[in-house]
N, C-alpha and C positions, 0 to 999 in steps of 0.2 A: 429687424434690419440693422439696427446699431449694433448688437450683438453679434453679428456674422460680420461686419466690418471691422470689429475689434479682432475676432479671431482671424480674418486675412491679414491685417496688419502685423499680428503677433508673428506669422508665418514668415512672412517678407523680412523681418526684421531679427529673427532666432539667432542667436550665437552661442547660446547655452543649453544644455539638457533641462528639459521642461521639467524633470523629477528632481535631480539633486544640482543642479547648476553648474555642474561642470562645463568647461568650453567643448562644444561640438557644432559641425556643420548642420547635424539633424537635429529630429526632433526629441531624441532619447540617444544619450550615450551608449557604448557598448556594454559598461555594467549594468545598466537599468535594463537595458533590451535582454539581458542573460537572466534576469531574475524569475524565479519559478511563477507561475499563476498566481498562487495564494499570496507570495511575498510581494509582488509587484503592486496588487492593488491594496496591501497595507499600507506600502511606502506610499502611494498615491492618496490614499486616505489620512494618512498622517499629515502630508503637505497642506491638504485641504483644511484640517482641523489648526495647523499654524496659523492659518488665515480667518478664523472664523470669530474674533473678537466683534467684527461688526460684519452685516451683509455684503456692502460693496467689496469689502476686501476680500470675502470667499468668492463673491462673482468674479472679480478680476481674476482671481487665481484660477477658477472655473475654464474661464476664456482661456489664460495661458497655457493652460494643461490639457484641453479639450482633444487635442487630436491625438493625445497619448492615450485616451480611454478604452481604444478598440486595440489596443497592442496584441492583445488576446480577444478574439472573436468570440462572442456569444453564440452558444450551441443553438444548430439550426433546428431541433426538435426539442421537445421536454418528455421528460418520462413520466406518462399518464397511467400506469399498469399499477394495480397495486401488487407487492410482492410480499408474502407471508415472512420472507426470511430477512425482510429490511424493515416493512413498517408494520407499525401496531393500529388497529383500529381505535379511535377515539370514540370510546362507548357513549358518553354525554352527548356529543356532537349528532353522533348516529341517532341517537333518542331524538335529538330537535329536529334532524333532518327527517325523519319518520313522521313525527308528531305536526311539524309546523311548514312543511316545503311541498311540494307534487312530485319530489324527485323520490324515485324508487332505489331504495338500499339494496334490491337484488341486482343493481348495475352498477352502483358506486357505492364508496364508503368515504367517510372523514377518516383522516390518519392523525395521531398525535405529532403535535411539535412541541418544543419546549415554550414554555410560558412565561418567559422572561422579559417582556417588553418587546423583544424583537421578532415575535413570533410572525408577523406578516412576511419578513425577510427569511425566516425559517421556513415558510410555507412554499416561498419561491425556490429556496434550495432544496427542498423534496422534489421538485420538478425539474430543478437544475442543477444536480450533483456535485457537477464539476466546478460550479460558482461559487466562492466563498459568501458568507455574510458581509465581509468586508468589500467585496467587487461590487455587490447587488448595493449597498449602501453608498459607494463610491459613485458608481452610474448613475442612481436615483438623483445624489445632489448635484450633479454636474448636469443632468436632464432640467431640473427643476432649475438652476439658476440661470441655464442660459436660454430658456425658453419660458421664462417669468410670466411674462404677458399671457401666452396661451395658456398656462393652467390656473390665471387668474379669471380667465375669460370662461372656460370650461367648466369650473367650478361654478359659475352664475349660472351658465346657460343649462347645464345639467341638474341645476336646484341642489348642488351638494352643499351650498352654504347654510341650509338649514341646519344639517347634521354638523359642520365644522365650518367655522366662520375665521378660521387662522389664515392669516396671510401666507404667500409663497415664502416671504421674506423670513416670517417667524417661524414657519414649518423648519424650513431647511437649517436654521441655526440651532433648532431643539433636535431634530433626527437625526444631525450628524453623530452626537454622541449614542453610544451603546444604550440599550434598554428603557427607550424613550419610543412611547406610544405612537404609532403611525396611524395613516387613515387614509381619507379618498383622495388628498392629493399624492400620497405616495403610491396608492392604488393606481393613478392614471400614470404617473410616471414611470412606473414599473413596467406597465402594459408597452410602451415605447420602449425601454430598455431592452424587452426580451424580443419585441418585435413581433407579440402575438396578444390578441384580444385576451382579456381576463373577464371572465364572469362572476359577478360579485353576488352570492346567495344570501341574503337576509331572512332569517326564520319569522314568520308572521306569529310571533308568542305574545304580541300585543294585538293580536288580529291584524288589518291591513291599516296600520298607522301611517303616518306621512314618512316615518324612516324607512319602513317597509316598502313602501310606494318607490322613494328614491335609491335606494340602496339595492334593489333586486335590477341590475342593470348590468351592460357590457361595457366597460373600458376598451376603447379601440387606439392603437397605437396612434401617436402624431403623424400627420401625413399620409394615413392609410384610411380605408373604408373597409367597413366589416364584409367580406366575402362568405357567399352563403356556403362554399366548399371550405371554410376553414373554421375548424371547431374551437374553440376559446378554451383555455383553461379555466379550471373552477377554484375559487377560493370562498369559502362559508365565514360571515361572523358568528361567533359561538359566547358563550358568556355563562353566567350563573344559573343554577334553579331559579325559575320564576318564583317570585314571594307574592303573597296574597295583597292585594291592594298595592302592589308597587308596581311600577314601569319599568321593564325589563330592558337593560341594556348591554349591548355586548361588552366583552373585555378580552377578546382573543380571537385568532384567525386560525384555521385550518384548512389544509388542501383537500381536494376531492378526487380520489382515484377511480380509475374502474377496477370492476372485478370481473368483465365479462370480457373473455377474449375474443379478438376478432376473428371473423370467417377464415379469413386470408391466412391466420397463424398455421393452417396446415396444407396450405398449396404446396406442392413440390414441383419439380424442373425438369427438363429435358434439354433444351439447346444451350448449348456454351460457348460464349464469345473470350476470348483472352484480352484482358484489359491491360493488365502489366505483368510483371513477374512475380508478383507477388497474390494477385487476386484472380479467382477465379469467379465468372459472372453468369448467373442464370436466370433465364427470363420464365417465371411463372406460367404453371398449367399442371391440369392433374395427372397423377400417374396410377395406372392400372394396380388395383392391389395384388393381384397374382404376382408382381416382379418378386422375384427371391435373388438374393445376391449375398457374397460373403466378402470380407475384406480383409485384407492382412497387409498391415503398416498403411502404404500409400497407393497399392495396386488394388486392383477389383478384379474377384474370379467370379462368372456368371455361370448360372446352371444352363444345362444343354439348349433349352428352350433357347437362350440367346446366341448362340454360336454364330449363327448366320450374322447377325448383326454385329458380333465381334470382328468378324471376317471383313465386312464391308467399313471397317473403320481402323484398318489397319494403318493405310496412308494416314489417316487424320492423327492417330496417336502418335506416328513418328513426327509428324510437326509440330506437335504440343511437346513432345519431350524435348526438342530442340530449345525450346522457351524455357523450360524449366521442368526438371522432373517431379515435382511437385504438383504440376499440374495435370496429374494422370486421373483425373477423375472426371471420368466420361459420361458418368451416368448419374449426377446428383441426385436426380429425383430417388434413384433406388436408393441412395444413402440415407436420404431423409424418411423414407417409407421404411427402411430399418430402423430406424430411431423410433418411429412411431410404433412399431410392431413391439419393438424390444419394451417400451413402455407398458404398452397394453398387455404383454406377456410375462411380465416381471423378470425378463431375462437382461439384469445388466449388474455392474459390478459396484459394489461399494455404497454407490450413491445413483438413486434412480435419473434419469435425464429430465429437465424440467424447465419452465419456461422462467426467464428471470428479466429485470429492465434496468439492472445496473451493471456496471461494468466487470466482466467476468476476472477474476485474478488466478493467475497462473504462476506455477515455479518452472521456469524455462530452463532445459539441460542446454550447456554451451556448447550446441554440435553447430557446422557452418549451416544446416538445414536451416534451424530455428532461427540462428543469428540473421539471416537473409528476410526472414518472415516474420521477425518482431518489430511493430511499430514503434512509434514514438515513446509511449508511455511504457514500455517492456512488459507489459501484460499478454503478451501474446496474440495481439489485436495486427490483421496485416496493415501494413504502410497505406495503402489509398483507402480510407475507412472515413465514411459516414454513418456507420450502423447506428441503429437506436434500440436495437433490440435483440437479445441472445436468444433465439427461438428453441433452439436444441441444443444440449451438450451431453454427448452419449462418452462416460468414461470407460476404459477398458484400461489394464495393466502399463502405466506410464504413458498413457496416448488418451487425448482428447479428441473427438470429432466435433466440429461446431459449426453451427449454419446459423447468420444474421441475416436480419433483413433491414435494409438502409431506408432512408426516409421516404424514397418514392415505392418502396414497396417491394423491390428488387429484393433477391436472396444471393446470397454469398455461402460459399462452402469453404472449409478449410479444416486442417488436421494439425494437431499440436503435439510434441512428444514433451512430456514432464510431469510433473507430481501434482 
């Protein structure tokens, strides 16, 4: 309550930028607002470190800067699918998972992250690749300092003090520096930071000891309850080989990613609604496998069996062409089916279509068409984007046909000219 009152008082009395102290009537000056995401949180963390000689100075700075922490929003979804082009299986952690948990490695695998003392932050960054280590650390410090009593309470209520009895005050003064071992308090705070439950997986190397009972748990975001429809992200405690007559203790964290493609990954579509001049929205349903289609640039040529349907769609085509010539994708399911068939038949150029879970990078030719369709990040992603997975990429000479799925499962189709 006192912390909230201090935040409110700061908002009323502010006359300078929270980050650089330049005079301004808003939380941030224009210079700080224009910083890139990585630079913004590096600066934010640096300002916190300037005040870390004592806890109360650090807490006061967190309260002063608190409303600036969400200048960039945390992504709505995490990247939970294993991608062999991005990730490497942590073989030792996989062995621990197979031998000392009930989790099947036919479904999930632990992936390698740097073991430099910041491995918990590296694990979260694997799941949220747009967030830097500096951002995760800054958000974690801010959360712990502005809700100190909450985290002291749950540490006791969850029995975590048998694992680590370090106070919140000592914890933040330590982990504000790089390469400092994190633990249960960081786990709990990061769950709130990302707004998603985190399942802690602790291998029963020592059989079912007290640590195993306490640390096989789910950390839930503050002020939220665990929903049955919400799947927690998974992070595993890992460590050295078990030594005879010595108690095993972990010294590393690794994220757990799924290797099973969801059934919905091969759903395709038929009905189209215009959302804006950059996006074509399609609603999932299955497409008959006999549908045959050829494409040329952004126009679609159908076989004779579909001629009747084309004629009935003439008026609809004209309406869509008024909105944007790039929206002549009247049968997105057939395009997706073509991509699937191309994979099966091996009829692809240079590089086969594949399922990826990270941002797709393209060199975009400076045409007017592409200029209008390139999103903020300049990587050929349409402006209205909440997409979390690129499902298919079919590469042809100087052209990509792309299908993405957003957080709610809706499919979006678009085409890019580039290299």
